[in-house]
N, C-alpha and C positions, 0 to 999 in steps of 0.2 A: 704639540708633540705628535710626530707621525708614528703610527704603529706599524708593526710588521705586516699586518693584514692590508693596510693602506698601500704600503710599498709593493706588496705582492700584487694587489689589484691593478695598480698603475703599471707595473712591469708587464703583467699579462695583457693589459690593454695595448701597450706599445708593441709587444710581440705579435699580437693579433693583427695590428695595422701593418707591421712589417711583412708578415706572411701574406696578407691579402694584397698588399702592393706588389710583392714579388710575383704572385700568381697572375695578377692583372697585367703586369709588365711582360711576363712570359707569354701570355696569350696574345698581347698586342704584337710582340716580336714575331710570333708564329704567323699571325694573320697578315702581317706586313710582308713577310718573306714568301708566303704561300703563292700569291698571284704573280710574283716576279719570275721571269724566265731568264735563264743564263746566270743564275746565282752560282758562284764557285762552290763546288762540292764541299770543301773543308768548312766554309762558312755555314752552309746548310746543316752539315753534320754537327758542327759545334753548337749552333743554335738549338738543334733538336736535343742534343745532350744536355744543355742547360735546362730545356723544357722538361725533360724526363727527370732530372735531378730536382727541379722545383716541384714536380708532381709528387715525387716520393716524399720530400720534406713536408709538403702541404698535407699529404695523407697522414703522416705521423702527427702533425699538428691537429688535424681533424680528430684523431683518436684522443688527443689530450683535451680538446674542446668538448668532445662527447662525455668524457669523464668529468669535466668541470660542470657540465649541464646536469649529469646524473646526480652529482652531489649538491646540486642547486647553488653552485658558487658563481654561475653565470646564467644569463638568460638562454632559453632554448633557441632563440633566434640566431645566436652566434654560430652554433654548429650547423644550422640549416644554411646560413649564408656561406659558410666555408665549404659545405658539401656541394652547393650549387656551383661554386667557383672551382672546386678541386676535382670532383668525380668525372666531369666531362673530359678532363685532361687525359684520363686513361682511355676513354673511347677514342679520342683524337690520336693518342699514341698508337692504339691498335690499328686505326685506319691508315696511319702513315706506314706502319710496319707491314700491313697487309698489301698496301699498294706497291711496295718495293719488291714483291715476289713476282 
């Protein structure tokens, strides 16, 4: 018999994988578009909009992960991995915004 705690743990594990995959795919898309010249502006703006949305959602997930780690419901390594993946997104976001001025 599966308990609610088992279901919750499996759900959070799947959600963690989805967020990490989204962040990694978003990084790969940005790194693929960055060196290309002549990319249509709507494509570049759309890709950056998705990147920003992913960064915001990943930051919210990072807050959830930190709460889970504080309450000892997950390993401390999980928020560390998410922080390494997520926080540089905001630095990249700032660099892109700064380079457009």
